[in-house]
DRENGU-501551 format. One record per residue (C-alpha): residue in one letter; x, y, z. Coordinates in steps of 0.25 Angstrom, whole numbers, plus 5000, padded with zeros to 4 digits. Layout:
BEGIN
AXYZ...
***
This chain:
BEGIN
M478647354554R479747274549P480647184558Y481947264556Q481147394560I480547324573R482047284576I482447424575L481347474583L481647374594F483147414594I482747564595F481847524607F482947444613L483847564612L482847654618C482647564630A484047544632G484347694632S483247714642C483747614651L485247664650S484747804653Q484047754665T485247674669N486247794668Q485247894674T485947994683Y485148014696T485248154703P484348204714A483548274704S483248154696L482448084708P481648144719E482548184731A482348124745N482348224756L483048154768K483448244780S484348204792S483448164803S484348094813I485848084815A486547994825V487848054828F489047984833K490248044840N491247974830G490748064819L489647974813G488248004811F487047914807F486048004798V484647984797R483848054785L482348054784G481548104772S480648064760A480848064745K479948074733L480147954724A480247934709S479947794706G480447764720E481747834719A482347964725V483648014728I484348064741P485348184736M486448144746I487248034751P487848034765D489247984767A488647864774A489547754781L489547614775G488247544778T487447654784L486747724773W485247684773L484047734766A482647684769P481147714765N480247734777D478947704770P478147574772G478347474760T479647544755S481047504754L482347554748E482647494735E483847564730L484847674735V485847724726A487047824728Y487447904716R488148024712Y487648144703K488148274698T487548404704A487848554702K488248624714E488448774716H489848824721K490348964724A491649004717D492748994728S494049014719L494449104708Q494448984699D492948964701L492749114699L493449114686R492748984681I491349034684N491449174678P491849144663G491649264654K491649374665K492549484665M493649484676T495049524680I495949414685T497349424691F498249314687N499649314692G499649454696K499049504682E497649554680Y496849504667A495449554663G494549464655Q493649344657V493749194660L493549104648E493748974655L494348904667S494648764664G495248644672G494948604686N493448594689H492448604678W491148654684D489748674679Q489748824680R488448894683P488949024689Q487949104698P488349244700V488149314713S487449444715S488549544718N489049664710R490349684717T491749664710F492249524713M493649494716L494249364721S495649334724N496349194724V497649144729S497448994727A498448904720S498248884706V497448764701P498148674691S497448634677Q496548754676L496548854665L495848994665L495549054651F495449204654K495049304642T495649444642D495749554632S497149504627G496749354626V496449224634L497349194646G497549054651L497749064666N497848974678P496649004686G497348974699A498249094697V497149194696Q497249284708L496149384707V494749394699S494049524698M492649534691G491849664690E490549584689T489949484698P490549344696N489949204696L490249154710S489549014709F489548894700Q488948754700Q489848634700E489348494696E489648404708E489448254711A488348224722R487848104728A486448044730L485647924734R484547874725F483547774731R482347694727I481147654736K480347534734G478847534737A478847684739G477847784733Q478147924729T478947964742S479747884752N480147924766L481647884769T482647864779M484147874776G485247844787Y486747844786L488047854794Q489047954791K490248024796G490348174799I489448194811G489748174826W489548234840T490448264851P489948264866S490348354877Y489848374891L489648494900V489648464915S489148574924L489348554939Q488148594947D488648564961E489548454967K488648344963S487948374950A488248424936H487548464924I488048384912T487748424897M488148344885Q488348414872A488548364858V489348434847L488748384834T489748394822N489148384808D490148374796V489248284787E487848344783D486848444787I485848404798S484548474799G483548454810A484048314813E484048224825V485448204830V485848084839F487148094846V487547954848V488347904861G489147774860V490147704851P489447674837N489947564828F489947604814R490847504807F490847564793A490747714797D492047744790M491647684776W490747754767S489447684761P489647664746M488247734745A489047864749L489747864736R491047904743Q491947794738S492047704726L491947554727A493447534728E493547644739F492447584747L493047444746Q494347504750S493747574762A493047444766T494347364766A494947474775Q493847444785R494247294787D494547254801D494547134810R493047164814N492447164801Q492947134787F492247224777A491747104769N490747084780A490447234782L489547244769V488747134775S488647204788Q488247334783M486747314787T487147304802M487547454801R486147474804E486347424818D487447534820M486447634816A485747604829G486647704836A486147814827A484647854822R483547754821L482847764807P481547734800G481747644788D482047504784F483547514787S483447554801A482547454808N483447444820V483547594823E482647704829E482747854831P483647884842Q482947924855G484147984863A484347844870P485247724870E485447654857E486147524859D487547564864L487347704859F486647824865L485947934857Y485748084861K484748144852R484648294847T483548334838N483348444827V484848454824T485248544812L486748544809A487448574795K488648504790G489848564797E489148614809R489248574824A488248584835T488148564850Y486948494857N486748474871L486248324872F485948324887A486148384901A485948334914D486348344929V487248234934P487848204947F489348204949E490448194959H491848254960L492848144959Y494348154961E495248054953W496748014955E497247914945V498647874950I499447854938D500847794938N501847734928P501847584929R503147524935V502947384930D502047334919V501047224921Y502147114917G503047164928N504047234919P504547364925V504047494917S505047614916S504447744919Y505247814908G504447834895N503147804902N502047884895Q501047884906S501847994914P500847974925E501548064936K500948184930F499548134933A499848044945N499448144956V498248204949V496848204954W495748234944H494448294949S493248234941L491748234940R491048094941L489848114933K488648024934N487848004921N486448004926T485848054913K485147974903F486247974893P487647924892W488848024892T489748004880S491148044880G491448194878P492148314884G491548354898M491648494903V491448524917I490948664922S490448734934G489448844931V490148914919Q491548874924A492248764916L492948664925S493448554916Q493348464904D493648314902T493048194895L491748144900V491747994896Y490547904891T489647884903P488447794902K487147834909G487247804924A488747804924S489747904930T490947964923D492148054928L492448184922K493848244925M493848384929T495148434934V496448394942A496148404957T497348484962D496848494976V496848334978R498348304980V498848164977D500148084977K500647944975K501847864978E502247714975L503347634982E503947494981V503747434994G504047284991R504747194981A504747044981A505746984971R505346874961V503946844966L503546794953Q504246724941R503546714928D504046684914G505446684919N505246824925N505446854940Y504446964946D504647044958A503447094966V503547244970T502547304979V502247454977E501547544987G500847664982T500347784990L499247884986K499148014994L498048124992K497448244998N496148314996F496448464997K495048504992A494048555002K493048444999D493048294999I493348224986R493248084980L494548034975V494747914966I496147864965T496547764954R497847694953S498247594943F499547514943V500247384938G500247284950E499347214960V498747294972V499247244986S498547344995M497947484996T497247585005G496047675002D495047564998G495547564984H494947474973V495847384965E495747334951K496547234943L496547274928A496647164918D497547244909V498547144905I498446994904R499546904911Q500047024918M501047014930N500547134936P499047174937T498547314933S497847364946R497047484948V496647544962T495547644964W495247724977D494047804978L494247904990A493448004997V494448115001K494048225011A494448365010G495848385014E496048235016D497348155014K497348015009T498447915007I498247784999T499247664998Y499247544989R500147434986Y500347344973K501247244969I501947224955L502747114949I504047164942R504847074933E506347064936
***
């Protein structure tokens, strides 16, 4: 073979190799191109703020170590993790990509009906006039891959339309007298004697994950975890009074699912305040943003705590945040375990197994029920407009937004519940019943194990109270500071109460004011509150815890001193 012939053969061989490499580089991956992994939601840790950490488990057949997951969750930044569970294997690559797929749709407008029934005889009403003929073409707007699927029906089909016209569309309609060019949005009625096509296929963009496992055989067991918005839970309580000292409390969780279908999964209801710093940012792997949009979103997340320049480095620490969710098998989750319905750092986990809930559905679950002790408690918070501020400046009562006089003489009947269960009580609505009779509803606040909480029931109208305050002394210019003179004013307060009930009660009275307590009766407890530094007048709070017999009257007096600037 001559040298120039060898050079030609080498050149052709080079072109073939280059073409082969180029075709591999530009290969379009779809779920049909590679084996598809079957990952099912196994555990979901649900937070009250609308976040959920999803754990998917499953396996995949591999082609040269590769397979695809035909979905991408809308994961938060730094929370999408995929791990093989087989010994000696590791994740070598995870790629997020888009592809085209045909999806079947039902015709839901006259434009759809006209587009997918070309050549069929019909009568249309256009601007009040009827035209008999057939559709040649409907152009403009969306161009779909039309594969109409007729339905099995022999009845005459009629569909009316009152929607506004769609711009930039043209309907070519052939009649016996010629071809009409019409605005399809102005077609008011379509009548066909034969069964129309009612479905069509439209090519749409879908998202998927392609991955490659190193060291695997023909199959691989996988775990995928991600944090995303769209699922949350709301607690509520039912407190059923059994007698004068015990109640049966039931905690209920309402699960709201607006993100994805759940089938036979374990749901963990998380109590606590989770810290997911980047929950409001999509992961780039979610394919929801361009790079420019992602960087713009990152810039918006800057604050004094954490410049985003450091955030990319700290993404790996997001695994620690997952400790409040589910504990997963796999390399990326060495610090987490499956939740056991027990404390997890500063969080607490309630567990519910075998939960099936479609996207858009809501469900209610009873998490626990227990008998707890309680006592009846009556509370009077004595509220008054301040007359002097902490700096000694007189305060005008006009325009004061507190309007305390409306509530000053109100005694609330509450239940003091003791949490002797194994679980903390998270904040939520608490409804009190006796038998089947509803008594009240208020907020049951967060209560740790072993602690007590007060749940308000109603205003105790048969416990009458009254208050009065008078100035009983004034000393002029007792103090001079920063060029200002201050008078010392002594105020005496009187609290009167009477128990009209036929039983003894426990009444707790709380009085807060600006000034320093001089004296009191009734064994009150005084606290000085450190509300303002360098204040002329301290903020004081006095609490009386009284046992009041049936029909008994009581009177309490107290004195306090305030400094008033001249």
